[in-house]
C-alpha angles and dihedrals in degrees: 000000000000117000114229116231120235117241113267093252090056094051115119093243091059104026098058096049089046090051091051090051093049093048091048090051093051093049091047089052090053090049091054096051101036113134097204094074092077110103107181127066107262138182130215095239131161137181112282095025124118116248108244092206144005111285117203132186111262091208143000114289136177120185143154106260111222091190096053092041091052091049092051092049092048090053091050091051093050091051090064111093120223112276122224127203120247118271112291109234091203091065092054092047091051093052092047089052089052091050091050089052092051092048090050092053091049091050090051091052092047093051098041107121124227095022122127121230090249091056091048090050091051092047092051093048090050096055104126099212100038106057089197119193118232091249091054090049091053091050093048092053094053099041117112119234091254093053091043090054091049091047091053093052093047092049091053090046093051092048092047093051092046094050094048091072122071109269119190124195093260092047097060096090092048092051091048091053091052095051096098089061090055094058117098117257088233088075119087121237091258092049090047090053091052092049092049090047090052098042102038097074089049094059106105136157114281100172118065135190112269114210090187096054092042093049091048092051093048091047090051090050090049093049091051091062111098119225111273114236118210121201131194127179126211114288093009111144111248098176124013123216111275093018119131109243114238130195093264093051092047090051091053092048090049093050089051092048093243098124122083110207111231115256107256137171089246090063092057091039092056093050091045092052091050092050092045093051090047092050092050090048091051092046092051090048093051091046092053093043092046090063091066107023136031116243114202121222089232090059092049093051092048092048091049092050092050091047093051094045093054093042095048092045091052095046091051099043105036111053115105092006126123108196102018095073088061092048098047107107100232090149089062089074093055093046092048092047092048092049093048104035107015142273096285095053090048094054096043097049093040086060091054094045093048092051094048095043093053094041112118095002116136090238095038096135090059098036095053096062089038092058096035100046092042092050095046094046091049092049093049091048090049092052111168091346094233095150134041086229089066089064088057090051088050091052090054091047093050092048094045095046092047092050091048092052091048091053093044095052101033106044101052100036106037138049104277110251105172093192091054093045091049089050092053092046089052089048090054090053091052088046090061092049093046092048092055091042088059100037099047100056094034094054090052094048095044092047090052099046100034099040096242121154120234130177093243091051092048091051090049096052093043093062112114091237093058105124097237093048091048089051089048092051094048096046101038111015094164093053089045091057090046089052091052091054092046090049091055092050094046096046095051093047094046093053091049092060095040094254124135103286095182092052091048091051096049092043089053091051091058102032095098097035089119091070089072087074091066105009100162091060089071121075097228091061098045115107117231114278095023117137112254106249091206093068097068103045132069116266091245092057092045090050092049091051092049093046091048091070086078095055091040089052092051090050092051092046092053091045091054092041097241114179113276091240090065091055087067090061092052094047099040106038091093095028110190096321124136132247089245098186093056091041090053090051091051091047091050091050089052091055093252093299105140091191090067093055122075102220092193090070089064099045126096115240093237139153103219115245113290100183138047092249097053091045090053089050091054090053094044092048092053095041094051093049093047092045091051091050099042099032097208114219104206142021095265092054090048092048092049090049093051094046090048093054093047093046091049090054091048095050090048089059095246095131097054093105099029114104095225125136127209088254090055090053091052092050091047090051093053091045091053091048091051093049094044091048089062093043097050101033114137117262131209117256106233117219115249141165106276120207121228111288112252120238123252092264091058096053115105117245113273116251111209113238109243119231109256092243091137086085091047090227 
């Protein structure tokens, strides 16, 4: 019966890390919305409600009141009267043109020949723009030409003078009423009435309301208002029982932390969105990182536990505190993560922790850069954490960055209280010390008990006096020297391609530790003149003995509690390659018939290299053995040797799981050539007193040099 495969997203390698991420997100969401983190007694009050009890200030407070400042600015704006634009000359010119047209029509009617007075009267009364009264018509018909000319000039003069002054829409009637006083005293009462009758309809508004000028004036008045500072002393009543709560009172209660915001869906929605974005960010980061580096489930669980512990501790301890938020060692998480999992992990997850820790805090805009900048500076100062002294540098960086952020955010934006600023600067200094005090011992303990690999631990176990290395040197000195050479090659190449050079070096030191279980079986440990043990045993047995140095090495590593990461170097440095020399012997003994030889007896158990560092070790191991056997004489020979080893590994399928690019392989090749050039450079032969050459009978028997097949290169 065929077994159905699970979909890829339900596979164990993807389902369990996804489950860890989901659980971490849910617990982080609960930490953000937990109600038990509130410390002070608070009331669910809103504007317009009646205070159920007297509410007094728990301590002295002085703050800039946004509510009172806004009210003062609104009053200043309302005090500014509407502003009108200056008189528009175009309006006056247009009205004068209309008056000239009317006067021209009247003159034409007066001078029209053969028209009776009744017809003239009807024509004047019918003028559409004049609206002449009957009395004005009678006066116009009896005026002489001289008086009519004077009347026209005076009418234009009155209209011009009236339109020169600002006239608003509500001032038109008043100006029309004052027109008689504008007429020259040389005009008779009848002529004055005609002038007023002609000019009055032409009086219109020439100054209009300007929203732009009014808004600018009101804005200037608002800007001139200084911020209103509100002060309360301890035990002063802010709201009395039965009093209706206004906006100013609610602001004071909020500043003092005496108002409990009502639980709303938006509160949970905000926290959920933040957690969701953080989870997506972490998932994308792990996806990108997973393409180049394996991430163990154990590491993910440990990182999630550390993240939740720091977040939960902060959310419980920090709300409604003044100094404690600047003392809480948030940077310790970043330093611990960087020391355990690497610089990149430390920076990425410090960002997430800083954002979530400061979320919803009263001083969130200042706490977020305080946590984030302090954490990032500490991580960068810590670097690869190869020395205890680097933790001290990180402490100084955390303290200095925290103090700088405090000064940057406190001095310009708050009332300068030098005692308070000095207290916060001192708190940032203690924060740096506390962060290192937590990160340094924890990274050591977690690395010991959980099998994680840290730089400090690698440096400790790579010391020559480390018990396992001393045992290695005493039991298999030749292999030990070979491991030193391989370590030099691997470290230089790893650093060239931005891999972990320290890990590659220490892994190379221990990769052949299993040979100490049977050292004389390997050519590099055999004293001169010793009989080659490979010659008297079947190829299958010789191959099994050679291959067993991998399993023996894993057993020794577990016995001495080496970090789990180093076990990969022991298991993967030969991958699944074959002991070709022994396989060739077996094939030769079988008359060249491959069917009569079980190839699996000559193949290492593997697995093939799954990281850059173990792949580099495989290359370095093969290159060093071949270089020692062939002794290349120039750079081209060395380069050909290195390329041959790498190409052989590639064709054998050993690089299928190794995250190496073609560019990495080129850089590794050049690094090996450079290192080997120094190792195998020619040396001067110093003159010395030579003894008499022995005769042929005195020469020791020649021991053939065995082929270095023990390294399967």
